[in-house]
BALUM-691818 format. One record per atom (N, C-alpha, C): residue number from 1; residue in three letters; x, y, z; atom name. Coordinates in Angstrom, 2 decimals. Layout:
// residues N
@torpa->NUM; tiba->ala; east->X; north->Y; up->Z; voke->CA
...
END
This chain:
// residues 79
@torpa->1; tiba->met; east->0.84; north->-1.18; up->0.00; voke->N
@torpa->1; tiba->met; east->0.00; north->0.00; up->0.00; voke->CA
@torpa->1; tiba->met; east->0.88; north->1.24; up->0.00; voke->C
@torpa->2; tiba->glu; east->0.72; north->2.09; up->-0.99; voke->N
@torpa->2; tiba->glu; east->1.50; north->3.31; up->-1.12; voke->CA
@torpa->2; tiba->glu; east->0.90; north->4.40; up->-0.24; voke->C
@torpa->3; tiba->thr; east->1.76; north->5.05; up->0.56; voke->N
@torpa->3; tiba->thr; east->1.30; north->6.11; up->1.46; voke->CA
@torpa->3; tiba->thr; east->1.41; north->7.47; up->0.79; voke->C
@torpa->4; tiba->leu; east->0.85; north->8.47; up->1.42; voke->N
@torpa->4; tiba->leu; east->0.94; north->9.84; up->0.93; voke->CA
@torpa->4; tiba->leu; east->2.40; north->10.26; up->0.82; voke->C
@torpa->5; tiba->ile; east->3.20; north->9.86; up->1.78; voke->N
@torpa->5; tiba->ile; east->4.63; north->10.21; up->1.76; voke->CA
@torpa->5; tiba->ile; east->5.30; north->9.54; up->0.58; voke->C
@torpa->6; tiba->asp; east->5.04; north->8.26; up->0.36; voke->N
@torpa->6; tiba->asp; east->5.65; north->7.53; up->-0.76; voke->CA
@torpa->6; tiba->asp; east->5.30; north->8.17; up->-2.10; voke->C
@torpa->7; tiba->lys; east->4.09; north->8.64; up->-2.25; voke->N
@torpa->7; tiba->lys; east->3.64; north->9.26; up->-3.50; voke->CA
@torpa->7; tiba->lys; east->4.34; north->10.57; up->-3.78; voke->C
@torpa->8; tiba->asn; east->4.88; north->11.20; up->-2.76; voke->N
@torpa->8; tiba->asn; east->5.45; north->12.54; up->-2.91; voke->CA
@torpa->8; tiba->asn; east->6.96; north->12.61; up->-2.70; voke->C
@torpa->9; tiba->leu; east->7.64; north->11.48; up->-2.74; voke->N
@torpa->9; tiba->leu; east->9.07; north->11.45; up->-2.48; voke->CA
@torpa->9; tiba->leu; east->9.89; north->12.26; up->-3.48; voke->C
@torpa->10; tiba->gln; east->9.42; north->12.41; up->-4.69; voke->N
@torpa->10; tiba->gln; east->10.20; north->13.09; up->-5.73; voke->CA
@torpa->10; tiba->gln; east->9.96; north->14.59; up->-5.80; voke->C
@torpa->11; tiba->leu; east->9.15; north->15.14; up->-4.92; voke->N
@torpa->11; tiba->leu; east->8.89; north->16.57; up->-4.94; voke->CA
@torpa->11; tiba->leu; east->10.13; north->17.37; up->-4.55; voke->C
@torpa->12; tiba->ser; east->10.26; north->18.56; up->-5.12; voke->N
@torpa->12; tiba->ser; east->11.36; north->19.45; up->-4.72; voke->CA
@torpa->12; tiba->ser; east->11.04; north->20.06; up->-3.36; voke->C
@torpa->13; tiba->glu; east->12.07; north->20.63; up->-2.73; voke->N
@torpa->13; tiba->glu; east->11.85; north->21.27; up->-1.43; voke->CA
@torpa->13; tiba->glu; east->10.83; north->22.40; up->-1.55; voke->C
@torpa->14; tiba->gln; east->10.90; north->23.17; up->-2.62; voke->N
@torpa->14; tiba->gln; east->9.97; north->24.28; up->-2.81; voke->CA
@torpa->14; tiba->gln; east->8.53; north->23.77; up->-2.92; voke->C
@torpa->15; tiba->glu; east->8.34; north->22.66; up->-3.64; voke->N
@torpa->15; tiba->glu; east->7.00; north->22.09; up->-3.78; voke->CA
@torpa->15; tiba->glu; east->6.49; north->21.56; up->-2.44; voke->C
@torpa->16; tiba->ile; east->7.37; north->20.90; up->-1.71; voke->N
@torpa->16; tiba->ile; east->6.99; north->20.37; up->-0.40; voke->CA
@torpa->16; tiba->ile; east->6.58; north->21.50; up->0.53; voke->C
@torpa->17; tiba->ile; east->7.40; north->22.55; up->0.59; voke->N
@torpa->17; tiba->ile; east->7.12; north->23.67; up->1.48; voke->CA
@torpa->17; tiba->ile; east->5.81; north->24.34; up->1.11; voke->C
@torpa->18; tiba->ala; east->5.59; north->24.55; up->-0.16; voke->N
@torpa->18; tiba->ala; east->4.34; north->25.18; up->-0.60; voke->CA
@torpa->18; tiba->ala; east->3.14; north->24.35; up->-0.18; voke->C
@torpa->19; tiba->arg; east->3.23; north->23.05; up->-0.33; voke->N
@torpa->19; tiba->arg; east->2.11; north->22.19; up->0.04; voke->CA
@torpa->19; tiba->arg; east->1.91; north->22.12; up->1.55; voke->C
@torpa->20; tiba->ile; east->3.02; north->22.14; up->2.30; voke->N
@torpa->20; tiba->ile; east->2.90; north->22.18; up->3.77; voke->CA
@torpa->20; tiba->ile; east->2.18; north->23.46; up->4.19; voke->C
@torpa->21; tiba->leu; east->2.61; north->24.57; up->3.61; voke->N
@torpa->21; tiba->leu; east->1.99; north->25.86; up->3.95; voke->CA
@torpa->21; tiba->leu; east->0.54; north->25.94; up->3.51; voke->C
@torpa->22; tiba->asp; east->0.17; north->25.13; up->2.51; voke->N
@torpa->22; tiba->asp; east->-1.23; north->25.06; up->2.07; voke->CA
@torpa->22; tiba->asp; east->-2.05; north->24.10; up->2.92; voke->C
@torpa->23; tiba->gly; east->-1.43; north->23.51; up->3.95; voke->N
@torpa->23; tiba->gly; east->-2.18; north->22.68; up->4.87; voke->CA
@torpa->23; tiba->gly; east->-1.82; north->21.21; up->4.90; voke->C
@torpa->24; tiba->glu; east->-0.96; north->20.74; up->4.01; voke->N
@torpa->24; tiba->glu; east->-0.57; north->19.33; up->4.01; voke->CA
@torpa->24; tiba->glu; east->0.63; north->19.12; up->4.94; voke->C
@torpa->25; tiba->arg; east->0.42; north->19.36; up->6.20; voke->N
@torpa->25; tiba->arg; east->1.50; north->19.32; up->7.18; voke->CA
@torpa->25; tiba->arg; east->2.18; north->17.96; up->7.29; voke->C
@torpa->26; tiba->val; east->1.47; north->16.91; up->6.94; voke->N
@torpa->26; tiba->val; east->2.05; north->15.57; up->7.01; voke->CA
@torpa->26; tiba->val; east->3.27; north->15.46; up->6.10; voke->C
@torpa->27; tiba->leu; east->3.36; north->16.31; up->5.07; voke->N
@torpa->27; tiba->leu; east->4.49; north->16.27; up->4.16; voke->CA
@torpa->27; tiba->leu; east->5.79; north->16.76; up->4.80; voke->C
@torpa->28; tiba->phe; east->5.71; north->17.37; up->5.97; voke->N
@torpa->28; tiba->phe; east->6.94; north->17.76; up->6.67; voke->CA
@torpa->28; tiba->phe; east->7.79; north->16.53; up->6.95; voke->C
@torpa->29; tiba->glu; east->7.17; north->15.38; up->7.01; voke->N
@torpa->29; tiba->glu; east->7.93; north->14.14; up->7.20; voke->CA
@torpa->29; tiba->glu; east->8.96; north->13.95; up->6.10; voke->C
@torpa->30; tiba->leu; east->8.67; north->14.41; up->4.89; voke->N
@torpa->30; tiba->leu; east->9.64; north->14.31; up->3.80; voke->CA
@torpa->30; tiba->leu; east->10.90; north->15.12; up->4.10; voke->C
@torpa->31; tiba->ile; east->10.73; north->16.29; up->4.67; voke->N
@torpa->31; tiba->ile; east->11.89; north->17.11; up->5.04; voke->CA
@torpa->31; tiba->ile; east->12.68; north->16.41; up->6.13; voke->C
@torpa->32; tiba->val; east->11.96; north->15.85; up->7.10; voke->N
@torpa->32; tiba->val; east->12.63; north->15.12; up->8.18; voke->CA
@torpa->32; tiba->val; east->13.43; north->13.96; up->7.61; voke->C
@torpa->33; tiba->arg; east->12.83; north->13.17; up->6.74; voke->N
@torpa->33; tiba->arg; east->13.53; north->12.02; up->6.16; voke->CA
@torpa->33; tiba->arg; east->14.74; north->12.43; up->5.34; voke->C
@torpa->34; tiba->arg; east->14.63; north->13.52; up->4.61; voke->N
@torpa->34; tiba->arg; east->15.74; north->13.96; up->3.76; voke->CA
@torpa->34; tiba->arg; east->16.91; north->14.49; up->4.56; voke->C
@torpa->35; tiba->tyr; east->16.64; north->15.20; up->5.63; voke->N
@torpa->35; tiba->tyr; east->17.71; north->15.91; up->6.32; voke->CA
@torpa->35; tiba->tyr; east->18.18; north->15.28; up->7.62; voke->C
@torpa->36; tiba->asn; east->17.48; north->14.30; up->8.15; voke->N
@torpa->36; tiba->asn; east->17.92; north->13.64; up->9.39; voke->CA
@torpa->36; tiba->asn; east->19.34; north->13.10; up->9.29; voke->C
@torpa->37; tiba->pro; east->19.71; north->12.40; up->8.22; voke->N
@torpa->37; tiba->pro; east->21.08; north->11.87; up->8.18; voke->CA
@torpa->37; tiba->pro; east->22.14; north->12.97; up->8.22; voke->C
@torpa->38; tiba->tyr; east->21.90; north->14.08; up->7.55; voke->N
@torpa->38; tiba->tyr; east->22.85; north->15.19; up->7.55; voke->CA
@torpa->38; tiba->tyr; east->22.93; north->15.84; up->8.93; voke->C
@torpa->39; tiba->leu; east->21.79; north->16.07; up->9.54; voke->N
@torpa->39; tiba->leu; east->21.78; north->16.67; up->10.87; voke->CA
@torpa->39; tiba->leu; east->22.48; north->15.78; up->11.87; voke->C
@torpa->40; tiba->tyr; east->22.27; north->14.48; up->11.75; voke->N
@torpa->40; tiba->tyr; east->22.91; north->13.55; up->12.68; voke->CA
@torpa->40; tiba->tyr; east->24.42; north->13.59; up->12.52; voke->C
@torpa->41; tiba->lys; east->24.89; north->13.58; up->11.28; voke->N
@torpa->41; tiba->lys; east->26.34; north->13.63; up->11.04; voke->CA
@torpa->41; tiba->lys; east->26.95; north->14.91; up->11.57; voke->C
@torpa->42; tiba->ile; east->26.24; north->16.02; up->11.41; voke->N
@torpa->42; tiba->ile; east->26.75; north->17.29; up->11.91; voke->CA
@torpa->42; tiba->ile; east->26.85; north->17.26; up->13.44; voke->C
@torpa->43; tiba->gly; east->25.80; north->16.80; up->14.10; voke->N
@torpa->43; tiba->gly; east->25.82; north->16.72; up->15.56; voke->CA
@torpa->43; tiba->gly; east->26.93; north->15.84; up->16.08; voke->C
@torpa->44; tiba->arg; east->27.10; north->14.69; up->15.43; voke->N
@torpa->44; tiba->arg; east->28.15; north->13.77; up->15.88; voke->CA
@torpa->44; tiba->arg; east->29.54; north->14.32; up->15.57; voke->C
@torpa->45; tiba->ser; east->29.67; north->15.09; up->14.49; voke->N
@torpa->45; tiba->ser; east->30.99; north->15.65; up->14.15; voke->CA
@torpa->45; tiba->ser; east->31.43; north->16.68; up->15.20; voke->C
@torpa->46; tiba->tyr; east->30.48; north->17.24; up->15.92; voke->N
@torpa->46; tiba->tyr; east->30.80; north->18.15; up->17.02; voke->CA
@torpa->46; tiba->tyr; east->30.96; north->17.40; up->18.35; voke->C
@torpa->47; tiba->lys; east->31.03; north->16.08; up->18.25; voke->N
@torpa->47; tiba->lys; east->31.30; north->15.20; up->19.40; voke->CA
@torpa->47; tiba->lys; east->30.16; north->15.13; up->20.41; voke->C
@torpa->48; tiba->tyr; east->28.92; north->15.48; up->19.98; voke->N
@torpa->48; tiba->tyr; east->27.78; north->15.26; up->20.85; voke->CA
@torpa->48; tiba->tyr; east->27.47; north->13.78; up->20.88; voke->C
@torpa->49; tiba->asn; east->26.97; north->13.29; up->22.01; voke->N
@torpa->49; tiba->asn; east->26.59; north->11.89; up->22.08; voke->CA
@torpa->49; tiba->asn; east->25.28; north->11.68; up->21.31; voke->C
@torpa->50; tiba->his; east->24.88; north->10.42; up->21.18; voke->N
@torpa->50; tiba->his; east->23.70; north->10.08; up->20.38; voke->CA
@torpa->50; tiba->his; east->22.44; north->10.81; up->20.87; voke->C
@torpa->51; tiba->asp; east->22.19; north->10.76; up->22.18; voke->N
@torpa->51; tiba->asp; east->20.97; north->11.38; up->22.72; voke->CA
@torpa->51; tiba->asp; east->20.96; north->12.90; up->22.54; voke->C
@torpa->52; tiba->asp; east->22.10; north->13.54; up->22.80; voke->N
@torpa->52; tiba->asp; east->22.17; north->14.99; up->22.63; voke->CA
@torpa->52; tiba->asp; east->22.02; north->15.37; up->21.16; voke->C
@torpa->53; tiba->thr; east->22.58; north->14.56; up->20.28; voke->N
@torpa->53; tiba->thr; east->22.44; north->14.81; up->18.84; voke->CA
@torpa->53; tiba->thr; east->20.99; north->14.71; up->18.43; voke->C
@torpa->54; tiba->glu; east->20.28; north->13.72; up->18.92; voke->N
@torpa->54; tiba->glu; east->18.85; north->13.60; up->18.59; voke->CA
@torpa->54; tiba->glu; east->18.06; north->14.78; up->19.13; voke->C
@torpa->55; tiba->asp; east->18.40; north->15.26; up->20.31; voke->N
@torpa->55; tiba->asp; east->17.73; north->16.45; up->20.86; voke->CA
@torpa->55; tiba->asp; east->17.97; north->17.67; up->19.98; voke->C
@torpa->56; tiba->leu; east->19.21; north->17.84; up->19.53; voke->N
@torpa->56; tiba->leu; east->19.53; north->18.96; up->18.66; voke->CA
@torpa->56; tiba->leu; east->18.80; north->18.86; up->17.32; voke->C
@torpa->57; tiba->met; east->18.71; north->17.66; up->16.79; voke->N
@torpa->57; tiba->met; east->18.00; north->17.44; up->15.53; voke->CA
@torpa->57; tiba->met; east->16.53; north->17.81; up->15.69; voke->C
@torpa->58; tiba->gln; east->15.94; north->17.38; up->16.78; voke->N
@torpa->58; tiba->gln; east->14.52; north->17.67; up->17.01; voke->CA
@torpa->58; tiba->gln; east->14.30; north->19.17; up->17.12; voke->C
@torpa->59; tiba->glu; east->15.17; north->19.86; up->17.83; voke->N
@torpa->59; tiba->glu; east->15.03; north->21.31; up->17.98; voke->CA
@torpa->59; tiba->glu; east->15.22; north->22.01; up->16.64; voke->C
@torpa->60; tiba->ala; east->16.20; north->21.57; up->15.85; voke->N
@torpa->60; tiba->ala; east->16.44; north->22.18; up->14.54; voke->CA
@torpa->60; tiba->ala; east->15.23; north->22.00; up->13.63; voke->C
@torpa->61; tiba->leu; east->14.66; north->20.81; up->13.61; voke->N
@torpa->61; tiba->leu; east->13.50; north->20.55; up->12.76; voke->CA
@torpa->61; tiba->leu; east->12.26; north->21.29; up->13.25; voke->C
@torpa->62; tiba->tyr; east->12.12; north->21.44; up->14.54; voke->N
@torpa->62; tiba->tyr; east->11.02; north->22.23; up->15.10; voke->CA
@torpa->62; tiba->tyr; east->11.13; north->23.68; up->14.65; voke->C
@torpa->63; tiba->gln; east->12.33; north->24.24; up->14.76; voke->N
@torpa->63; tiba->gln; east->12.55; north->25.62; up->14.34; voke->CA
@torpa->63; tiba->gln; east->12.32; north->25.78; up->12.84; voke->C
@torpa->64; tiba->cys; east->12.72; north->24.78; up->12.08; voke->N
@torpa->64; tiba->cys; east->12.48; north->24.77; up->10.63; voke->CA
@torpa->64; tiba->cys; east->10.99; north->24.83; up->10.35; voke->C
@torpa->65; tiba->phe; east->10.22; north->23.99; up->11.01; voke->N
@torpa->65; tiba->phe; east->8.78; north->23.94; up->10.80; voke->CA
@torpa->65; tiba->phe; east->8.14; north->25.29; up->11.13; voke->C
@torpa->66; tiba->lys; east->8.56; north->25.87; up->12.26; voke->N
@torpa->66; tiba->lys; east->8.00; north->27.15; up->12.68; voke->CA
@torpa->66; tiba->lys; east->8.30; north->28.26; up->11.69; voke->C
@torpa->67; tiba->ser; east->9.42; north->28.15; up->10.98; voke->N
@torpa->67; tiba->ser; east->9.88; north->29.24; up->10.11; voke->CA
@torpa->67; tiba->ser; east->9.63; north->28.99; up->8.63; voke->C
@torpa->68; tiba->leu; east->8.89; north->27.97; up->8.28; voke->N
@torpa->68; tiba->leu; east->8.69; north->27.65; up->6.87; voke->CA
@torpa->68; tiba->leu; east->8.12; north->28.80; up->6.07; voke->C
@torpa->69; tiba->ala; east->7.24; north->29.56; up->6.64; voke->N
@torpa->69; tiba->ala; east->6.61; north->30.67; up->5.91; voke->CA
@torpa->69; tiba->ala; east->7.63; north->31.74; up->5.52; voke->C
@torpa->70; tiba->gln; east->8.74; north->31.83; up->6.23; voke->N
@torpa->70; tiba->gln; east->9.76; north->32.82; up->5.92; voke->CA
@torpa->70; tiba->gln; east->10.84; north->32.28; up->4.98; voke->C
@torpa->71; tiba->phe; east->10.76; north->31.01; up->4.61; voke->N
@torpa->71; tiba->phe; east->11.77; north->30.40; up->3.75; voke->CA
@torpa->71; tiba->phe; east->11.77; north->31.09; up->2.39; voke->C
@torpa->72; tiba->glu; east->12.95; north->31.53; up->1.94; voke->N
@torpa->72; tiba->glu; east->13.08; north->32.26; up->0.69; voke->CA
@torpa->72; tiba->glu; east->13.53; north->31.38; up->-0.47; voke->C
@torpa->73; tiba->gly; east->13.89; north->30.14; up->-0.17; voke->N
@torpa->73; tiba->gly; east->14.31; north->29.23; up->-1.24; voke->CA
@torpa->73; tiba->gly; east->15.73; north->29.44; up->-1.72; voke->C
@torpa->74; tiba->val; east->16.53; north->30.19; up->-0.97; voke->N
@torpa->74; tiba->val; east->17.93; north->30.41; up->-1.35; voke->CA
@torpa->74; tiba->val; east->18.82; north->30.21; up->-0.13; voke->C
@torpa->75; tiba->ala; east->20.04; north->29.84; up->-0.39; voke->N
@torpa->75; tiba->ala; east->21.04; north->29.72; up->0.67; voke->CA
@torpa->75; tiba->ala; east->21.79; north->31.04; up->0.78; voke->C
@torpa->76; tiba->his; east->22.12; north->31.40; up->1.99; voke->N
@torpa->76; tiba->his; east->22.87; north->32.63; up->2.21; voke->CA
@torpa->76; tiba->his; east->24.28; north->32.29; up->2.64; voke->C
@torpa->77; tiba->lys; east->25.25; north->32.97; up->2.09; voke->N
@torpa->77; tiba->lys; east->26.63; north->32.79; up->2.50; voke->CA
@torpa->77; tiba->lys; east->26.93; north->33.76; up->3.62; voke->C
@torpa->78; tiba->phe; east->27.60; north->33.26; up->4.63; voke->N
@torpa->78; tiba->phe; east->28.00; north->34.10; up->5.74; voke->CA
@torpa->78; tiba->phe; east->29.50; north->34.26; up->5.69; voke->C
@torpa->79; tiba->ser; east->29.96; north->35.48; up->5.77; voke->N
@torpa->79; tiba->ser; east->31.41; north->35.73; up->5.70; voke->CA
@torpa->79; tiba->ser; east->31.94; north->36.11; up->7.05; voke->C
END
């Protein structure tokens, strides 16, 4: 049985965000699935233990969800 998430795996980040903001909040799971491995590697590279890394990941994803409406679709370089 194909789920809503499975049907939408190929969407771009911009498409996912637009649909989340239109009310399909369940699609935030796609962002979580895509970025969890990267967030975990970053946390562990800073020598956080497994539990602390998971806490940081959860906080980062929560802040991401709260700020989706302000997402501009571009990366900013910091000098």
